[in-house]
C-alpha positions in Angstrom: 55.4 78.7 -3.4 52.8 76.3 -4.8 52.7 74.6 -1.3 51.8 78.0 0.4 49.3 78.9 -2.4 47.4 75.6 -2.4 47.0 75.7 1.4 45.8 79.3 1.3 43.2 78.4 -1.4 42.1 75.4 0.6 41.8 77.3 3.8 39.8 80.0 2.1 37.4 77.3 1.0 37.1 76.2 4.6 36.2 79.7 5.6 33.6 79.9 2.9 32.3 76.5 4.1 32.0 77.9 7.6 29.8 80.8 6.3 27.6 78.3 4.5 27.1 76.2 7.7 26.4 79.4 9.8 23.8 80.8 7.4 22.4 77.4 6.6 21.9 76.6 10.3 19.0 79.1 10.3 17.1 76.9 7.7 18.5 73.4 8.1 18.2 71.3 11.3 21.1 69.2 10.2 23.4 72.2 9.6 22.2 73.7 12.9 23.4 70.6 14.7 26.7 70.7 12.9 27.2 74.4 13.7 26.3 73.9 17.4 28.3 70.7 17.7 31.5 72.4 16.2 31.0 75.3 18.6 30.8 73.0 21.6 34.0 71.3 20.6 35.8 74.7 20.4 34.4 75.7 23.8 35.7 72.5 25.3 39.3 73.6 24.7 38.8 76.1 27.5 37.6 73.6 30.0 39.8 73.1 33.0 40.6 69.7 34.5 40.0 67.6 31.4 43.1 65.4 31.0 43.8 63.0 28.2 46.7 60.6 28.0 47.8 57.7 25.8 45.3 58.9 23.2 44.3 57.2 20.0 42.1 59.5 17.9 39.8 58.0 15.3 38.0 60.2 12.8 34.9 59.1 10.8 33.0 61.2 8.3 29.6 59.7 9.1 27.8 56.6 10.1 29.1 54.4 7.2 32.7 55.2 8.0 32.0 54.6 11.7 30.9 51.0 10.9 34.3 50.6 9.1 36.2 52.0 12.1 34.1 50.3 14.7 35.9 46.9 14.7 39.3 48.7 15.1 38.0 50.8 18.0 36.5 47.8 19.8 39.6 45.7 19.3 41.8 48.5 20.7 39.6 49.1 23.8 39.4 45.3 24.6 43.1 44.6 24.0 44.6 47.9 25.2 42.3 49.2 28.0 45.0 51.6 29.2 44.6 53.6 26.0 42.1 56.4 25.7 40.2 56.4 22.4 38.6 59.6 21.2 36.2 59.6 18.2 35.3 62.5 16.0 32.6 62.9 13.4 32.1 65.3 10.6 28.4 64.6 10.0 25.5 64.9 12.4 24.1 61.7 11.0 27.1 59.9 12.5 27.5 61.9 15.7 23.8 62.1 16.7 23.3 58.3 16.4 26.6 57.3 18.0 27.2 60.1 20.6 26.7 57.6 23.5 28.9 54.9 22.0 30.4 53.0 25.0 33.7 51.9 23.5 35.3 55.4 23.4 36.3 57.9 26.1 35.2 61.0 24.3 33.1 61.8 21.2 33.0 65.1 19.4 32.2 67.0 16.2 35.4 67.8 14.2 35.6 71.6 13.9 36.3 73.1 10.5 39.8 72.5 9.2 41.5 75.8 10.0 45.3 75.8 10.9 44.9 77.3 14.4 42.0 75.0 15.2 44.0 71.9 14.2 46.9 73.0 16.4 44.4 73.5 19.3 42.9 70.1 18.8 46.3 68.4 18.9 47.3 70.3 22.1 44.1 69.4 23.7 44.1 65.7 23.0 47.9 65.1 22.5 47.2 62.0 20.4 49.9 59.4 19.9 48.0 57.8 17.0 45.5 59.2 14.6 43.4 56.8 12.5 41.4 58.2 9.6 38.7 55.9 8.2 38.3 55.5 4.4 38.6 59.2 3.3 38.0 62.8 4.3 41.5 64.3 4.0 41.5 67.4 6.2 44.8 68.8 5.0 45.5 71.4 7.7 44.8 68.8 10.4 47.0 66.2 8.7 49.8 68.7 8.3 49.6 69.7 11.9 49.5 66.0 13.1 52.6 65.3 11.0 54.5 68.2 12.4 53.5 67.1 15.9 55.1 63.7 15.2 51.8 61.9 15.7 51.6 58.5 13.9 49.0 58.7 11.2 47.1 55.7 9.7 44.3 55.3 7.2 42.0 52.2 7.3 39.6 50.8 4.7 40.8 53.3 2.1 39.9 53.2 -1.6 42.0 55.1 -4.2 41.7 55.6 -7.9 43.9 57.3 -10.5 41.4 60.1 -10.8 41.7 61.3 -7.2 42.5 64.9 -7.3 45.3 64.8 -4.7 47.3 62.3 -6.9 47.6 64.8 -9.8 50.9 66.8 -10.2 49.1 70.0 -9.4 48.3 68.8 -5.9 51.7 67.4 -5.1 51.8 69.1 -1.6 48.7 67.2 -0.6 50.1 64.0 -2.0 53.3 64.5 0.0 51.2 64.6 3.2 50.0 61.1 2.3 53.6 60.0 1.9 54.1 61.0 5.6 51.4 58.6 6.8 52.8 55.7 8.8 50.5 53.2 7.2 47.7 53.1 4.7 45.5 50.0 4.8 43.3 49.8 1.6 40.4 47.6 0.6 41.8 46.3 -2.7 44.9 45.6 -4.7 44.0 48.3 -7.3 44.2 50.9 -4.5 47.5 49.6 -3.4 48.8 49.7 -7.0 47.6 53.3 -7.5 49.3 54.5 -4.4 52.6 52.7 -5.0 52.6 54.0 -8.6 52.5 57.5 -6.9 55.4 56.6 -4.6 53.2 56.2 -1.6 54.8 52.9 -0.5 53.6 52.4 3.1 50.5 50.8 1.7 48.9 47.4 2.2 45.8 45.8 0.8 44.0 44.1 3.7 40.3 44.4 2.8 37.4 46.2 4.3 37.0 46.1 8.1 33.2 46.3 7.7 33.3 42.7 6.4 34.6 41.5 9.8 31.9 43.6 11.5 28.9 42.2 9.4 30.2 38.6 9.7 30.3 39.1 13.5 26.8 40.6 13.5 25.3 37.5 11.9 26.2 35.5 15.0 24.0 37.7 17.2 21.1 38.7 15.0 17.8 38.8 16.8 14.6 39.3 14.7 11.6 40.5 16.6 8.7 38.1 17.0 6.5 40.7 15.3 8.6 40.5 12.1 8.9 36.7 12.3 5.1 36.3 12.5 4.6 38.9 9.7 7.0 37.2 7.2 6.3 33.6 8.1 5.4 31.7 5.0 5.8 34.7 2.7 8.5 35.7 0.2 9.9 38.9 1.6 11.8 41.8 0.1 13.4 44.4 2.3 14.1 47.9 0.9 16.9 49.4 3.0 17.7 53.1 3.5 15.4 54.2 0.7 15.0 57.8 -0.5 12.2 59.5 -2.4 14.3 58.8 -5.6 13.7 55.1 -4.9 9.9 55.3 -4.7 9.3 54.4 -8.3 11.0 51.1 -7.6 9.0 50.4 -4.5 5.7 51.3 -6.1 6.4 49.1 -9.1 7.5 46.2 -7.1 4.5 46.3 -4.8 2.2 46.3 -7.8 4.1 43.5 -9.6 4.5 41.2 -6.6 1.4 41.8 -4.4 1.8 38.3 -2.8 5.3 39.3 -1.4 5.8 40.9 2.0 7.4 44.4 1.3 9.3 45.9 4.2 10.4 49.5 3.7 13.1 51.1 5.9 13.4 54.8 5.0 16.6 56.6 5.3 14.7 59.5 6.9 12.1 58.3 9.4 10.7 61.7 10.2 6.9 61.8 10.3 6.7 64.1 7.3 8.9 61.9 5.1 7.0 58.8 6.1 3.7 60.5 5.3 5.1 61.5 1.9 6.2 57.9 1.2 2.7 56.6 2.2 1.0 59.0 -0.2 3.2 57.6 -3.1 2.5 53.9 -2.5 -0.2 52.0 -4.4 -1.7 50.6 -1.2 -1.9 51.8 2.4 1.0 50.3 4.4 1.2 49.4 8.1 3.7 51.1 10.4 5.9 49.0 12.7 5.0 51.2 15.6 1.3 50.2 15.2 -0.1 47.4 17.3 -1.1 45.3 14.3 0.3 44.8 10.9 -2.5 44.3 8.4 -0.9 45.3 5.1 1.5 43.4 2.9 3.6 46.6 3.0 5.3 47.5 6.2 7.2 50.7 6.9 9.8 50.6 9.7 9.5 53.9 11.5 12.4 53.5 13.9 16.2 53.3 13.8 18.2 50.2 14.6 16.2 47.3 13.2 17.3 47.3 9.6 20.4 45.0 9.8 18.3 42.3 11.5 15.5 42.5 8.9 17.8 41.2 6.2 17.7 37.8 7.9 14.1 37.2 6.9 14.5 38.6 3.3 14.8 36.6 0.1 15.6 39.7 -1.9 16.9 43.2 -0.9 16.9 46.6 -2.5 19.3 49.2 -1.1 18.5 52.8 -1.6 20.5 55.9 -2.7 21.7 54.6 -6.0 19.5 57.0 -7.9 21.1 60.0 -6.3 24.5 60.5 -4.6 25.4 56.8 -3.9 24.2 53.6 -2.4 24.1 52.7 1.3 25.6 49.6 3.0 25.1 46.5 0.9 27.4 44.3 3.0 24.7 44.0 5.8 22.2 42.3 3.5 24.8 40.5 1.3 26.2 38.6 4.3 23.0 36.6 4.5 23.8 35.3 1.0 20.8 36.9 -0.8 20.6 38.9 -4.0 21.1 42.6 -3.4 19.7 45.2 -5.9 20.7 48.9 -6.1 20.6 51.9 -8.4 23.2 53.0 -11.0 25.4 55.2 -8.8 27.4 52.5 -7.1 30.9 52.6 -8.6 32.5 54.5 -5.7 31.7 51.5 -3.5 34.3 48.8 -3.9 32.2 46.0 -2.5 29.3 46.8 -4.9 31.6 46.9 -7.9 33.2 43.5 -7.0 29.9 41.7 -6.2 28.2 43.2 -9.3 31.1 42.1 -11.6 30.8 38.6 -10.1 27.1 38.4 -10.7 26.3 38.3 -7.0 24.7 41.7 -6.7 22.8 43.7 -9.3 22.8 47.3 -10.4 19.5 48.4 -12.1 18.7 51.5 -14.2 15.0 50.9 -14.5 12.1 49.3 -12.7 11.7 46.7 -15.4 15.3 45.4 -14.8 14.6 44.4 -11.2 11.1 43.0 -12.0 12.6 40.9 -14.8 15.4 39.6 -12.6 13.2 38.6 -9.7 10.7 36.9 -12.0 13.7 34.9 -13.4 14.9 34.0 -9.9 11.4 32.9 -8.8 11.2 30.6 -11.8 14.8 29.3 -11.5 15.5 28.8 -7.8 18.8 27.2 -8.5 20.3 30.5 -9.5 19.9 31.8 -5.9 22.1 28.9 -4.7 24.8 30.0 -7.2 24.6 33.6 -6.0 24.8 32.5 -2.4 28.0 30.5 -3.1 29.6 33.5 -4.8 28.7 35.7 -1.9 30.1 33.2 0.6 33.3 33.0 -1.3 33.6 36.8 -1.4 33.3 37.1 2.4 35.6 34.2 3.0 38.3 35.8 0.8 38.0 39.3 2.2 37.6 38.8 6.0 40.4 39.4 8.4 41.3 43.1 7.8 40.8 44.1 11.4 43.2 41.5 12.7 45.9 42.5 10.2 45.5 46.2 11.2 45.5 45.5 14.9 48.6 43.3 14.5 50.4 46.2 12.9 49.3 48.8 15.5 50.2 46.4 18.4 53.9 47.1 17.6 53.3 50.7 18.8 51.1 49.8 21.8 
């Protein structure tokens, strides 16, 4: 009875979510893309002639999860070219940026998680393996996949005792996790949490993004424009910043006017960049302009950020003063100090590096100014931080190979 009741309540919530997306699409460009993208997926079910076989289906919530799933996808396509890989996204910020990704056979928005839709998706793609990246448990879809005898895996997962689906009240959802064929988690704490809850097909292998960022450092190309701009200057890169981070940017520019300050906004729309410019203490240059004449540079394009960290001495990663920080592994792999706001505890890599004194959570502007002043006066501390970061990456690499070795038994 509780099983039926929980799924009815959950499905009702999905219907309400659909209404929110529909009405919100009239006001929000992002929700409009989500609504249209889901509709196009549903219409595709009626296409004739589209055939899928030997399908591996990978689902990512957004761009961050895609970067975790990407090493798995690319290893599968290189080693098993006879397999078709389909990739689904929940968020427009993932789909719109990666909709032309060349390592998959089909990319689509995941429709809302209704029982009939889940069954239609499975009939359409007929997946042999479903890989869920990190989280986003769509319970109706997972239930339908399990009934269809599809092998279900989760990669780069993080679990804590407070997760709602591990409580006795949500036992039906927890039982679905027990039906997974394998759950590959980032840390030993997650493994212990799951095994305490009798979810035993669990293995701590690390975060696949670590393999990805290590690989990326071998092919980093920094534009000559940036190299010339930063040559001979101490540079701090502010990655994926929001308006809630502006107080940090403003204070740092005022405190360290002799630094080069490179700002990469999360939102590069003209209106958002104009708002940022109006908040800064000096007029910045834009990367799209012919000349850079300011000690503050705003990157008004997508795709450069990961290469900018190579020229940085310090980095600040945005999002920590609202819902959560963005990717800190991309800058950390260059063995430099990474700063971020207080909302970082859902991100395992940030917690570990912070606890090791290799990355730094800040609550106030004064905290980051004081820390950087200290590092500028005590350069040896940066070497100590670099060694700690190197050790972290060395100890945590190899997750992709471990997961692929397991999947190879099925392929």
